[in-house]
Steps between C-alpha positions, in 0.01 A plus 500: 500500500778250578798648674843472338677191630168325593589123499155416372595665173859386479548385138789271615245259625321499165837448326586206728167324500402532135467164325610670180863546418604860583836639432704811448778466239775737391573608152818289543291192467525379867232461762514767772205392713266198479212355700495152640281378211802533263717278700224251565410476131852479363657299788804730549591681807494888501879501493509279191244706317684825573840365404418419132353706205129445481527367138710210631188360667296533182447200268777512224226516224351801656816692597523702174136620514532577866803709449337684206205583721734610784674743271159656409427540872841684541376736231190578698254256338281310762468124458145362512408132516828366366538123531827310534639191657738478794683192620480407860810382697390137441467565123112525481347753257288766656290738277460853620301791363660845581375852541798734552532877548828689472610782715764666290599755757620210728590251226260249665229277363204415721345169389227255590464145347237243521588131484292364208697166474183297565309675228776449253523134589128456437531667165784250421290210620210605273740527204633164572164336556399643169805364324461165664179412327216720634345573173176702480272193472700257725289315747589512872645849511340722762275745288616804705861422438451418132313837454769682688777362289326553166388856586856595616738284293625796290526744795562298818737768642196714578332220699515531869395153613146588618388167355618336816400571865760601753465166664549322171809704431664416833421130449647502148806668646538219761457242231772672293730527800483124564553402138808734485619338823503162332600641155784259447287188550327396189238301691350732753234264640151629563499352853809711579334810343179431690676451827692824460170684435335329792221352295395168343579408146131521417490848650804597304346392168171680587671824591728535203214403265277760662755773457664414157298213358804279473657202672773548759742331266437750220548783729828359624611474144411869443716597806785279375490689163512825686806384688664407167427846364664651805806283461528609139491863593758487777790549261692182591464311180351176637481212266144348424595198713593723791188693477285189465653352814471818707132565402408133570428358155544123474711511177672769303325384183155547648592845634642614163179381329276667745700821494494508123132447490441779761750765405611407148872511434632725778784280591484136643524349157870454530 
């Protein structure tokens, strides 16, 4: 039996080294203790995270639902697998899924969150690929991806992204990071993209086709559409022209047409 105080069983090490986000929050809505993964994921220092209400870090569209769930926790109801979005210090969206347990006697909440941003982005990619012309019988679409989309198009929130290997997921993340880096440039050249990914253009085409069954330019367009959606959701009332430029579309007219075809009339028609 381990002796009390034995460093081998010191849970502080577990708390500090866990890749998941671990935190203790007060019923007052502030963080009381966090592990390094929280700061690393959100990009804020501990001091910054402790100084503001937790809900101020939550995406504006998710604040109401988050506060509602937090009120249930204060009443003693555990929170299981609740997903919401946070905004990092640089403005990027991070999806987290939470399991939280209240300790009413101490007015504290012990919570653990997993970062599921990559899964959520893959789900959005699949939606966009579907909208951008990947019909059931279209030629050239990777069969596994087509089946994956068709099987899950009505319930994609339950999909965990197992259709892609960990290596593919990392590579797609690198691809997206580079496209976002050059987001304001409408003509992101494939030589530039290939160079940043340390591969030839031919290898680039083969890799993206092997994973998604599309060309690099089509996937770039998908990421640009995702950037546009994020700009629409940030509450700053951007004009269609501003969104088109920031997301890297060549013209506002083309962006509005593509947006309308993809999402219907959810705004950039003005």
